[in-house]
C-alpha distance (Angstrom), angle and dihedral (degrees) to the residues before:
residue distance angle dihedral
X1 . . .
X2 3.84 . .
X3 3.80 124.2 .
X4 3.74 126.3 -179.1
X5 3.82 99.4 -137.1
X6 3.84 95.6 -179.3
X7 3.64 91.6 75.2
X8 3.74 91.3 60.8
X9 3.78 95.4 45.4
X10 3.87 119.4 95.6
X11 3.82 107.1 -129.8
X12 3.75 116.0 -130.5
X13 3.86 114.3 -100.4
X14 3.89 95.6 10.7
X15 3.85 117.7 122.9
X16 3.81 110.8 -117.9
X17 3.85 119.8 -137.1
X18 3.86 104.0 -179.1
X19 3.81 90.5 -159.2
X20 3.78 84.0 74.1
X21 3.75 95.7 51.5
X22 3.85 115.0 79.1
X23 3.81 125.0 -123.4
X24 3.86 87.4 -154.9
X25 3.70 134.6 32.3
X26 3.80 137.1 171.2
X27 3.75 110.8 -60.2
X28 3.86 118.0 -110.3
X29 3.72 87.5 -145.4
X30 3.81 129.6 63.9
X31 3.91 99.9 -158.7
X32 3.69 139.7 13.6
X33 3.81 88.8 -106.1
X34 3.72 89.4 52.8
X35 3.91 89.6 50.9
X36 3.77 92.1 52.1
X37 3.81 91.1 48.7
X38 3.83 94.1 50.2
X39 3.82 91.4 44.4
X40 3.86 93.4 49.1
X41 3.74 92.1 49.0
X42 3.85 93.0 49.6
X43 3.87 89.8 45.4
X44 3.79 89.9 54.3
X45 3.77 92.7 47.9
X46 3.78 89.8 46.5
X47 3.84 89.5 52.5
X48 3.84 90.9 52.8
X49 3.76 93.3 48.9
X50 3.81 91.6 45.8
X51 3.75 91.2 56.2
X52 3.82 88.8 49.1
X53 3.78 90.5 49.6
X54 3.75 90.7 50.5
X55 3.82 94.7 46.3
X56 3.79 94.8 45.8
X57 3.82 90.4 47.0
X58 3.83 94.8 -167.5
X59 3.80 102.6 107.3
X60 3.67 137.0 39.0
X61 3.84 128.5 -159.5
X62 3.80 126.2 -144.2
X63 3.88 116.3 -166.0
X64 3.86 112.8 -167.1
X65 3.74 119.0 -165.9
X66 3.81 120.5 -164.7
X67 3.87 127.1 172.4
X68 3.84 148.4 127.9
X69 3.76 116.4 -78.7
X70 3.71 115.5 -72.0
X71 3.79 95.2 18.9
X72 3.78 92.9 126.6
X73 3.76 104.0 -104.3
X74 3.91 92.7 140.2
X75 3.67 94.1 48.8
X76 3.89 93.4 46.2
X77 3.76 89.7 54.2
X78 3.81 95.6 44.7
X79 3.82 93.6 48.4
X80 3.73 102.2 38.6
X81 3.71 97.2 41.7
X82 3.95 93.3 40.0
X83 3.88 95.5 111.4
X84 3.78 97.1 43.9
X85 3.78 117.6 113.3
X86 3.84 104.8 -108.9
X87 3.96 88.0 -137.9
X88 3.80 87.6 66.0
X89 3.77 100.0 42.8
X90 3.85 135.6 62.5
X91 3.76 128.6 -172.0
X92 3.75 123.2 -164.2
X93 3.80 125.7 -176.3
X94 3.73 118.0 -160.0
X95 3.81 121.9 -153.4
X96 3.79 129.2 166.6
X97 3.87 110.2 -25.2
X98 3.85 114.0 -103.3
X99 3.85 121.9 -126.7
X100 3.87 90.8 -96.2
X101 3.86 91.8 49.9
X102 3.81 90.8 50.1
X103 3.82 90.8 57.2
X104 3.81 88.3 66.4
X105 3.81 136.0 58.3
X106 3.76 116.6 -72.5
X107 3.79 95.5 -100.0
X108 3.70 98.0 46.9
X109 3.79 100.1 93.4
X110 3.83 93.5 50.8
X111 3.82 96.4 40.8
X112 3.88 87.6 62.7
X113 3.82 87.8 59.5
X114 3.78 101.0 51.3
X115 3.90 114.4 132.2
X116 3.76 121.7 -103.4
X117 3.76 120.1 -122.5
X118 3.68 109.9 -73.4
X119 3.81 96.2 30.4
X120 3.91 139.9 91.5
X121 3.78 114.0 -127.1
X122 3.81 117.1 -161.6
X123 3.90 121.2 -160.2
X124 3.81 112.5 -162.7
X125 3.88 91.7 -160.9
X126 3.75 113.7 -11.7
X127 3.84 143.7 179.2
X128 3.75 87.5 -40.4
X129 3.82 88.3 79.1
X130 3.83 84.8 76.9
X131 3.77 91.1 67.5
X132 3.78 96.8 35.7
X133 3.79 118.1 38.4
X134 3.84 88.4 22.2
X135 3.96 90.1 55.6
X136 3.85 91.1 46.9
X137 3.69 92.7 47.9
X138 3.73 107.7 33.9
X139 3.85 91.1 -178.2
X140 3.90 86.1 75.4
X141 3.79 88.3 57.7
X142 3.79 91.7 49.3
X143 3.66 91.3 51.3
X144 3.88 93.5 58.8
X145 3.95 89.8 80.7
X146 3.83 91.5 -127.2
X147 3.89 122.3 170.4
X148 3.82 110.0 -88.1
X149 3.79 93.4 -117.8
X150 3.80 89.8 59.6
X151 3.83 95.2 51.7
X152 3.75 93.1 73.6
X153 3.73 102.6 127.9
X154 3.79 93.8 -155.5
X155 3.85 90.3 65.9
X156 3.69 110.5 17.5
X157 3.85 96.3 83.2
X158 3.82 92.8 47.7
X159 3.75 88.8 52.8
X160 3.77 93.4 49.1
X161 3.76 93.0 48.6
X162 3.85 87.6 52.7
X163 3.74 90.1 49.3
X164 3.86 91.3 51.4
X165 3.87 92.4 45.5
X166 3.82 92.0 49.8
X167 3.92 91.7 45.5
X168 3.64 92.9 50.9
X169 3.83 92.4 46.1
X170 3.83 87.1 52.5
X171 3.90 89.5 53.1
X172 3.72 91.8 50.9
X173 3.81 91.6 52.5
X174 3.77 90.5 51.6
X175 3.78 97.3 49.7
X176 3.78 104.6 -90.6
X177 3.87 116.1 124.8
X178 3.80 113.9 -154.1
X179 3.79 122.9 -155.1
X180 3.80 119.2 -178.3
X181 3.73 126.3 -160.1
X182 3.79 127.1 -165.6
X183 3.82 108.0 -170.1
X184 3.85 102.9 -144.7
X185 3.73 108.5 -146.2
X186 3.78 127.6 176.6
X187 3.83 118.3 -128.3
X188 3.83 91.9 -120.8
X189 3.80 93.6 53.4
X190 3.75 89.4 49.1
X191 3.83 89.0 52.3
X192 3.77 90.2 53.0
X193 3.90 90.8 48.9
X194 3.80 93.9 48.4
X195 3.78 90.2 50.3
X196 3.89 90.9 50.0
X197 3.82 88.6 53.6
X198 3.65 90.9 58.9
X199 3.82 96.7 40.8
X200 3.89 90.7 51.1
X201 3.90 114.4 68.5
X202 3.76 89.9 -155.0
X203 3.80 91.3 56.4
X204 3.82 97.2 43.8
X205 3.81 92.3 96.5
X206 3.82 88.8 62.4
X207 3.80 93.0 58.7
X208 3.80 123.6 95.4
X209 3.68 130.7 173.4
X210 3.89 87.0 -134.4
X211 3.89 85.9 67.1
X212 3.77 88.9 64.1
X213 3.67 94.9 41.4
X214 3.90 90.8 54.0
X215 3.91 88.7 57.2
X216 3.81 85.5 74.8
X217 3.84 88.6 67.4
X218 3.79 96.4 48.7
X219 3.83 95.4 121.1
X220 3.82 92.3 46.0
X221 3.84 90.9 50.7
X222 3.82 92.2 48.9
X223 3.82 90.2 50.8
X224 3.81 89.0 47.7
X225 3.92 91.1 50.4
X226 3.69 90.9 47.0
X227 3.88 93.7 55.2
X228 3.81 89.8 42.7
X229 3.78 96.9 49.4
X230 3.84 92.0 44.9
X231 3.87 92.3 50.0
X232 3.66 101.5 41.0
X233 3.84 108.7 33.2
X234 3.89 104.9 107.1
X235 3.74 138.6 167.3
X236 3.81 89.2 -108.2
X237 3.80 99.3 41.9
X238 3.98 106.1 23.6
X239 3.78 127.6 -173.0
X240 3.77 119.5 -134.9
X241 3.66 121.0 -155.9
X242 3.82 105.3 -148.5
X243 3.79 119.8 -165.0
X244 3.90 101.5 -123.1
X245 3.82 106.5 -176.4
X246 3.71 87.1 93.2
X247 3.87 107.8 51.8
X248 3.83 95.0 -168.2
X249 3.77 93.8 50.2
X250 3.81 91.3 47.2
X251 3.80 92.6 53.3
X252 3.75 91.0 51.8
X253 3.77 92.4 50.9
X254 3.84 92.0 48.0
X255 3.86 91.8 47.2
X256 3.88 90.2 53.5
X257 3.85 93.6 49.1
X258 3.76 91.0 50.6
X259 3.68 92.1 48.6
X260 3.79 92.5 44.2
X261 3.84 90.9 55.7
X262 3.84 93.5 45.7
X263 3.68 92.7 50.1
X264 3.84 93.6 57.0
X265 3.75 91.6 56.8
X266 3.90 120.1 102.5
X267 3.75 98.9 -119.3
X268 3.71 134.0 154.9
X269 3.90 138.4 157.8
X270 3.85 113.4 -95.7
X271 3.73 113.2 -89.4
X272 3.89 116.7 -127.5
X273 3.70 120.9 -127.6
X274 3.88 122.8 -132.1
X275 3.72 92.0 -98.0
X276 3.76 94.4 53.8
X277 3.74 92.3 47.2
X278 3.74 91.2 54.1
X279 3.77 89.8 49.7
X280 3.78 91.4 51.7
X281 3.93 91.3 51.7
X282 3.83 89.8 53.1
X283 3.72 91.9 51.8
X284 3.81 90.1 46.9
X285 3.79 89.9 52.5
X286 3.77 91.3 50.1
X287 3.80 92.6 47.9
X288 3.80 92.0 46.2
X289 3.87 91.6 53.4
């Protein structure tokens, strides 16, 4: 399976217009059976690389997922990471900030959840909510009790973009590789998926009237995403716009991007010194006898 990953990557310094980015693309699989075959192979390879990442303990990997509701973030995380050892992977979902979190800067609650070296961290939504939903709904920003001089909406978003870019540069220089996925869903496909949640009793729990209400702000969200992707996609911490109308295809694209990143890292299993090798040989003799 070959996928041209460059066509999904947002180039640094290029203005993003999401109308020009497809929500559907030609599938890389020809049948459901082939999809499962490809995914199983990628999951197996990801498991191998995750063990190597954990053993070498030099780098960490942070995967950030952002999208409109029903775009398939949960499913992508569940399927792509299904073979990863839970000991080496941590998933955090960020909802509306708590009262304690609101007393700190906008990146405090996510910074506490960064992955240690050797581990993969996954943010299902992230600090990017603070330049997305907080921008579409300014009442959220006003509820953060910020100093009046900071609340200037002409400058606050640029300052937050700069804070994010500087933060991700800091992570890179300390061994954390950051990959950011925007699952690009069409409003029509979202409508179909929301109707499926109502029709399927096993998916009713996923449905919220708030999901429908947020559809009214679709254009505002797209503008917020365009500005965000434009300002914060860098060589060190790139954004990938993944067509999300086909869930299976999106998962294969995400898997390949993660694999491609891990395969570029300089990782190896720890080398044993002579004393440790002699110790293992003695233990082997005892067990054999």
